[in-house]
C-alpha positions in Angstrom: 0.0 -0.1 0.0 1.3 3.3 -1.2 0.2 6.6 -0.4 0.8 9.4 -3.5 -0.9 12.3 -2.4 -2.1 13.8 0.8 -4.2 16.9 0.9 -5.3 18.6 4.4 -8.1 21.3 4.4 -8.4 22.9 7.4 -7.2 20.0 9.5 -6.7 20.5 13.0 -3.8 23.7 13.0 -3.3 23.3 8.6 -5.5 25.3 7.0 -4.4 24.1 3.7 -1.9 21.7 2.1 -1.2 19.1 -0.7 1.9 16.4 -0.3 2.7 14.7 -3.5 4.7 11.9 -2.0 7.7 9.4 -2.1 6.9 5.8 -2.1 9.2 5.2 -0.1 10.9 7.8 2.7 8.9 10.7 3.6 10.3 13.4 6.2 8.5 16.7 7.6 10.9 19.1 9.3 9.6 22.0 11.3 9.7 23.9 14.8 6.8 22.4 17.0 3.4 23.7 16.4 3.6 23.7 13.0 2.1 20.8 11.9 4.9 17.9 11.6 2.4 15.5 13.9 -0.8 16.9 12.0 0.1 15.2 8.6 0.9 11.7 10.2 -2.4 11.7 12.0 -3.9 12.8 9.3 -2.6 9.7 7.3 -3.8 7.7 10.6 -7.1 9.0 10.4 -7.5 7.9 6.5 -6.4 4.2 7.3 -8.1 3.8 10.4 -10.9 6.8 10.2 -9.9 8.2 13.9 -7.3 10.4 14.8 -4.1 8.8 16.8 -4.0 11.8 18.7 -7.4 13.1 19.9 -10.4 11.2 19.6 -12.9 13.9 19.8 -13.8 13.7 16.2 -15.0 18.3 16.3 -11.7 19.3 18.2 -9.9 18.1 15.0 -11.5 20.6 12.6 -9.2 23.8 12.5 -10.6 26.5 15.2 -12.7 28.8 13.9 -13.9 26.8 10.9 -16.9 24.3 10.6 -15.1 21.4 8.7 -12.1 19.6 7.8 -11.7 17.0 4.9 -8.2 15.0 4.6 -8.2 13.6 1.1 -5.9 10.7 -0.2 -4.9 9.0 -3.0 -3.4 5.4 -2.6 -2.1 3.1 -4.8 -2.9 -1.2 -3.6 -1.8 -3.8 -6.2 -1.7 -1.9 -8.8 -5.4 -0.1 -8.1 -5.9 3.4 -7.2 -7.8 4.2 -4.2 -8.9 7.7 -3.0 -9.9 7.9 0.2 -11.8 10.6 1.6 -12.7 11.1 5.4 -14.9 14.5 6.6 -16.6 16.4 9.4 -18.5 19.4 9.3 -19.9 20.5 12.8 -23.3 19.0 13.6 -23.1 16.4 10.9 -21.6 12.6 11.4 -18.6 11.8 9.9 -18.2 10.5 6.9 -15.7 8.3 5.3 -15.6 7.5 1.4 -13.8 5.1 -0.9 -13.8 5.9 -4.2 -17.0 8.1 -4.0 -18.8 5.9 -2.6 -19.6 6.3 1.4 -19.4 3.4 3.8 -22.3 2.7 5.7 -20.1 1.3 8.6 -16.4 2.4 9.4 -15.6 -1.1 10.4 -16.0 -2.0 7.0 -13.2 0.7 5.8 -10.5 -0.8 8.6 -8.0 -3.0 7.3 -8.2 -1.5 4.2 -4.7 0.1 4.8 -2.7 -1.7 7.3 -0.6 1.7 9.3 1.7 1.5 12.7 2.6 4.5 14.2 5.5 4.9 16.7 4.9 8.0 19.2 5.8 9.2 22.2 2.8 9.2 23.0 3.4 5.2 23.2 4.4 5.5 26.9 0.6 5.4 27.5 0.7 1.9 26.9 2.8 1.2 30.1 1.7 4.1 32.5 -2.5 4.1 31.7 -4.7 1.6 32.7 -5.9 -1.8 30.7 -7.9 -0.1 28.9 -5.1 1.3 26.8 -3.5 -1.9 26.4 -6.4 -3.7 25.3 -6.8 -0.9 22.2 -4.0 -1.7 20.8 -4.0 -5.7 20.8 -7.9 -5.1 19.6 -6.4 -2.6 17.1 -3.9 -5.3 15.4 -6.1 -7.6 15.2 -8.7 -5.4 14.2 -7.0 -4.6 11.1 -6.7 -8.4 10.1 -10.1 -9.8 11.3 -13.5 -7.6 9.9 -15.3 -10.2 12.4 -13.6 -10.0 15.3 -13.8 -5.8 15.0 -17.7 -6.5 14.5 -17.6 -9.0 17.8 -16.1 -6.0 19.9 -18.3 -3.7 19.0 -21.5 -5.3 19.7 -19.8 -7.0 23.2 -19.0 -2.9 24.2 -22.7 -1.8 23.1 -24.6 -4.3 24.9 -21.8 -4.1 27.9 -23.3 -0.3 27.9 -26.9 -1.3 27.8 -26.3 -3.7 30.5 -24.7 -1.4 32.8 -28.0 1.4 32.2 -29.7 -1.3 32.8 -28.5 -2.1 36.7 -28.0 1.9 37.1 -32.0 2.1 36.4 -32.8 -1.0 38.6 -30.9 0.7 41.7 -32.1 4.3 40.4 -35.8 3.2 40.8 -35.5 0.3 43.2 -36.7 -2.9 41.4 -34.9 -5.8 39.6 -35.6 -8.2 36.5 -33.7 -11.3 36.5 -35.4 -12.5 33.0 -34.3 -9.3 31.2 -30.5 -8.9 32.6 -30.3 -12.6 31.5 -31.0 -11.4 28.1 -28.1 -9.4 28.5 -26.3 -11.7 29.7 -26.5 -14.4 26.5 -25.8 -11.8 23.8 -22.8 -10.5 26.2 -21.5 -14.7 26.4 -22.0 -15.0 22.8 -19.8 -12.3 22.0 -16.7 -12.7 24.7 -15.5 -16.3 24.1 -15.0 -15.6 20.5 -13.4 -12.2 21.9 -11.5 -14.3 24.6 -10.4 -16.9 21.9 -8.9 -14.8 19.1 -7.2 -12.2 21.8 -5.3 -15.8 23.3 -4.1 -17.3 19.8 -3.2 -13.5 18.9 -1.0 -13.5 22.1 0.3 -16.8 21.6 1.6 -16.1 18.4 2.6 -12.1 18.7 5.0 -12.9 21.8 7.8 -14.8 20.0 7.6 -11.5 17.0 7.7 -8.9 20.1 10.9 -11.4 21.7 12.9 -11.0 18.7 12.6 -7.6 18.1 13.3 -6.4 21.2 16.4 -8.8 21.0 17.4 -7.3 17.7 17.3 -3.3 18.9 18.3 -4.4 22.3 21.8 -4.0 23.5 21.8 -6.2 26.3 20.5 -9.4 27.1 17.0 -8.8 28.8 14.0 -11.1 29.3 10.8 -9.7 28.2 7.7 -11.0 27.6 3.7 -10.2 27.4 1.2 -12.0 29.0 -2.4 -12.1 28.7 -4.5 -11.9 31.5 -7.9 -12.5 31.3 -11.3 -13.8 33.9 -12.1 -16.6 31.2 -9.0 -18.8 31.8 -10.5 -19.9 34.7 -14.5 -19.3 34.4 -16.5 -18.8 31.6 -18.1 -15.8 31.1 -21.7 -16.7 31.9 -20.6 -18.3 35.1 -18.7 -15.6 36.1 -21.5 -13.2 35.5 -24.0 -15.0 37.7 -21.0 -15.0 40.4 -20.9 -11.6 40.6 -24.4 -10.6 39.8 -24.4 -8.9 43.8 -21.0 -7.1 43.3 -22.3 -5.8 39.8 -25.8 -4.6 41.1 -24.5 -2.2 44.3 -22.0 -1.1 41.8 -24.4 -0.7 39.1 -22.0 -1.6 36.3 -20.7 -5.3 35.0 -17.2 -6.0 37.2 -16.4 -9.2 35.1 -15.8 -10.1 31.4 -13.4 -9.6 28.5 -13.3 -6.2 28.7 -11.4 -6.2 32.3 -8.7 -8.0 30.3 -5.4 -7.2 30.4 -1.6 -7.6 29.0 1.0 -7.5 31.1 4.4 -6.0 29.9 7.4 -7.8 32.2 10.8 -7.8 31.7 12.5 -10.4 34.4 9.2 -11.4 35.5 8.4 -8.1 37.1 5.9 -4.9 35.3 8.2 -3.0 33.5 7.1 0.2 34.4 8.2 -0.5 38.0 11.1 -2.2 37.3 12.2 -0.8 33.7 14.4 1.9 33.3 13.7 4.6 30.7 15.5 3.4 28.3 14.0 0.0 28.5 10.8 0.9 28.8 11.8 3.0 25.1 13.0 -0.2 23.3 10.0 -2.5 25.0 7.5 0.2 23.3 9.3 0.2 19.5 10.0 -3.5 19.8 6.1 -3.9 20.4 5.2 -1.7 17.1 7.7 -3.2 15.0 6.3 -6.5 15.9 2.8 -4.6 15.2 4.2 -4.1 11.8 5.6 -7.6 11.2 2.6 -9.3 12.9 0.4 -6.9 10.2 2.5 -7.8 6.9 2.7 -11.4 7.4 -1.5 -11.4 7.8 -2.0 -9.3 4.8 0.9 -10.3 2.6 2.2 -6.3 2.2 4.1 -4.0 4.0 1.8 -1.7 6.8 2.5 2.1 6.0 4.9 3.2 9.2 4.5 6.4 10.7 7.3 7.4 13.0 6.3 10.9 15.4 9.1 12.7 16.7 11.2 10.0 15.7 14.5 10.8 17.4 12.5 11.4 20.8 11.2 8.0 20.4 14.6 6.5 19.2 18.3 7.4 18.7 19.7 8.0 16.0 21.3 4.9 14.9 18.3 3.0 15.5 16.1 5.2 13.0 19.2 4.8 10.7 18.6 0.6 11.1 15.1 1.1 10.1 15.7 3.1 7.0 17.7 0.8 5.9 15.7 -1.8 6.1 13.7 -0.3 3.3 16.5 -1.1 1.2 16.2 -4.6 2.0 12.1 -4.4 1.5 11.4 -5.2 4.7 9.9 -1.9 5.3 7.7 0.1 3.0 6.8 3.4 2.7 7.7 5.2 6.2 6.6 9.2 7.4 9.2 11.0 9.6 8.9 13.9 11.8 11.9 15.7 12.9 12.5 19.0 14.3 16.0 19.0 12.6 16.9 18.6 9.1 20.5 18.0 9.5 19.7 14.9 12.0 17.1 13.8 9.5 19.8 13.9 6.2 22.1 12.2 8.8 19.7 9.6 9.0 19.4 9.0 5.8 22.8 9.5 4.2 23.4 5.3 3.8 20.0 4.6 2.4 19.7 3.6 -1.2 15.9 4.2 -1.5 14.3 7.3 -2.5 13.6 10.2 0.1 11.4 13.4 -0.1 11.7 16.1 2.9 9.2 18.5 3.2 9.8 21.5 5.4 6.9 23.0 7.1 
């Protein structure tokens, strides 16, 4: 998958800009606040129908304006794919493929495999379990539309069950039969979600470990561990056994929405026992493993976005990644940096073509 042209209109801090892009490496250089990350976020937005940095859609409209439009001209297996994502205040976001509006955004996810490495990835370590679940779901969702649909359905039913528990508490009533309908619907989705996550993690951990050893300067034992209540009990049994607690708390306390991925170094949480450098290496390995997994599943190299690359990686690592373009391990790469000379040094030994855009 290649992005040949990108056009932004009133997206975040960019009023109007068109970029004709290199099929290999594209670098966006400029001071902080000029829109470097905005460009990468626009590419991510076209691929997955949402912003990586700001999930509140209206806040991606340029201040003082009423709408934004992102247009991308892609090439996939010698086919042209024109993707347009737009949002106007007071209206629903629209994503179009070759002029046709998607009825469901889930139908678009997976068309453009994409991976982003950004300083904000540290949230995967510092935040709660929901951030790590979203990472796993995002990787699986780019390759399995049925999984994505199960996930969307599960979250919708979960919200409805929680609302029902609040209604019971507010009105001092209880209807076990009605609640059981939601239980059955949750279990119907949670079982395939759990099985898919389990299978994914079994395959993904070895890829991650390999990438970590590649980019780490010392021998360290690192791993990822999938944690789920469904390893020990069925979801149906969990719901029955925790009904009293759910009624008191007025929300669903058990299920796949409580799953977590443990980030471990030498058997201990890397959040507490890993240095800043080790955490950085851990996250980069995680994202490169995502790249490898998507490539193995789709048969083509995902688009790779390196936001503030030299903040996330040292110059040697960036140079190594860029050099992999020469070996066809990577496809199209987009890089942002504040210093042109530093980027040019990283590009010095590559045979691949590149383009520098000064913002």
